[in-house]
FIKOLTOR-814989 format. One record per residue (C-alpha): residue in three letters; residue number from 1; x, y, z. Coordinates in nm, 2 decimals. Example, Ala and Ser with C-alpha at 12.3 -4.5 7.8 and 13.67 -1.06 7.14 Angstrom:
2
[site "ala",1,[1.23,-0.45,0.78]]
[site "ser",2,[1.37,-0.11,0.71]]
END
This chain:
87
[site "met",1,[-1.27,-0.39,0.25]]
[site "lys",2,[-1.10,-0.04,0.28]]
[site "ile",3,[-1.05,0.22,0.01]]
[site "lys",4,[-0.86,0.16,-0.27]]
[site "pro",5,[-0.52,0.33,-0.32]]
[site "gly",6,[-0.54,0.63,-0.54]]
[site "phe",7,[-0.87,0.82,-0.37]]
[site "ile",8,[-0.84,1.07,-0.12]]
[site "leu",9,[-1.09,1.28,0.09]]
[site "lys",10,[-1.02,1.70,0.05]]
[site "his",11,[-1.23,1.98,0.20]]
[site "val",12,[-1.28,2.24,-0.09]]
[site "ala",13,[-1.50,2.55,-0.05]]
[site "gly",14,[-1.68,2.40,0.24]]
[site "lys",15,[-1.75,2.08,0.08]]
[site "his",16,[-1.62,1.71,0.11]]
[site "ile",17,[-1.47,1.55,-0.20]]
[site "val",18,[-1.32,1.22,-0.31]]
[site "val",19,[-1.05,1.30,-0.52]]
[site "pro",20,[-0.87,1.02,-0.75]]
[site "val",21,[-0.50,1.08,-0.75]]
[site "gly",22,[-0.23,0.93,-0.96]]
[site "ser",23,[-0.28,0.64,-1.17]]
[site "glu",24,[-0.66,0.64,-1.03]]
[site "ala",25,[-0.71,0.99,-1.19]]
[site "val",26,[-0.68,0.84,-1.59]]
[site "his",27,[-0.92,0.58,-1.52]]
[site "phe",28,[-1.22,0.77,-1.28]]
[site "asn",29,[-1.41,1.03,-1.43]]
[site "gly",30,[-1.51,1.30,-1.18]]
[site "leu",31,[-1.58,1.37,-0.83]]
[site "ile",32,[-1.79,1.26,-0.52]]
[site "thr",33,[-1.90,1.50,-0.25]]
[site "leu",34,[-1.98,1.33,0.06]]
[site "asn",35,[-2.20,1.41,0.35]]
[site "glu",36,[-2.07,1.42,0.69]]
[site "ser",37,[-2.22,1.08,0.74]]
[site "gly",38,[-2.03,0.97,0.41]]
[site "val",39,[-1.73,1.13,0.55]]
[site "leu",40,[-1.73,0.93,0.89]]
[site "leu",41,[-1.75,0.64,0.69]]
[site "phe",42,[-1.47,0.74,0.40]]
[site "glu",43,[-1.23,0.82,0.70]]
[site "ala",44,[-1.35,0.46,0.90]]
[site "leu",45,[-1.26,0.28,0.54]]
[site "gln",46,[-0.92,0.41,0.49]]
[site "lys",47,[-0.81,0.08,0.72]]
[site "glu",48,[-0.95,-0.25,0.63]]
[site "val",49,[-1.31,-0.28,0.83]]
[site "glu",50,[-1.59,-0.50,0.83]]
[site "leu",51,[-1.95,-0.42,0.78]]
[site "glu",52,[-2.05,-0.43,1.17]]
[site "asp",53,[-1.76,-0.15,1.25]]
[site "leu",54,[-1.91,0.08,0.97]]
[site "ile",55,[-2.24,0.00,1.11]]
[site "gln",56,[-2.10,0.11,1.45]]
[site "val",57,[-1.95,0.41,1.30]]
[site "leu",58,[-2.26,0.52,1.22]]
[site "thr",59,[-2.48,0.46,1.56]]
[site "glu",60,[-2.20,0.59,1.77]]
[site "lys",61,[-2.23,0.93,1.62]]
[site "tyr",62,[-2.58,0.96,1.56]]
[site "val",63,[-2.92,0.87,1.72]]
[site "ile",64,[-3.02,0.59,1.49]]
[site "asp",65,[-3.12,0.23,1.55]]
[site "thr",66,[-2.92,-0.03,1.37]]
[site "gln",67,[-3.15,-0.14,1.09]]
[site "thr",68,[-3.12,0.22,0.94]]
[site "ala",69,[-2.74,0.20,1.03]]
[site "lys",70,[-2.70,-0.05,0.82]]
[site "ser",71,[-2.95,0.03,0.54]]
[site "asp",72,[-2.71,0.35,0.48]]
[site "val",73,[-2.40,0.17,0.47]]
[site "leu",74,[-2.51,-0.07,0.23]]
[site "ser",75,[-2.62,0.19,0.03]]
[site "phe",76,[-2.32,0.40,0.04]]
[site "leu",77,[-2.08,0.11,-0.01]]
[site "asp",78,[-2.31,-0.01,-0.34]]
[site "ile",79,[-2.24,0.38,-0.46]]
[site "leu",80,[-1.84,0.30,-0.36]]
[site "lys",81,[-1.83,0.00,-0.53]]
[site "ser",82,[-1.99,0.10,-0.86]]
[site "lys",83,[-1.73,0.39,-0.88]]
[site "ser",84,[-1.46,0.08,-0.78]]
[site "ile",85,[-1.34,0.28,-0.50]]
[site "ile",86,[-1.34,0.02,-0.25]]
[site "leu",87,[-1.14,-0.31,-0.23]]
END
């Protein structure tokens, strides 16, 4: 899975925001603000990755167990899927 073309990460006024560009700007209404974990996952999703890769991103950065990381990653992916941001 990976981020669909047409979505970029911007740092605006101290916040990390996912912004639609090009034709996605016509279809997507709104913005998504990310915390630091969300930024790490969004950046990892710029290339094709598997669920296990995303779990590893969180467990390498934070002192959390694999099950917690998996739960957090799945929640994040659910949000991106509901907004049609990932392929």
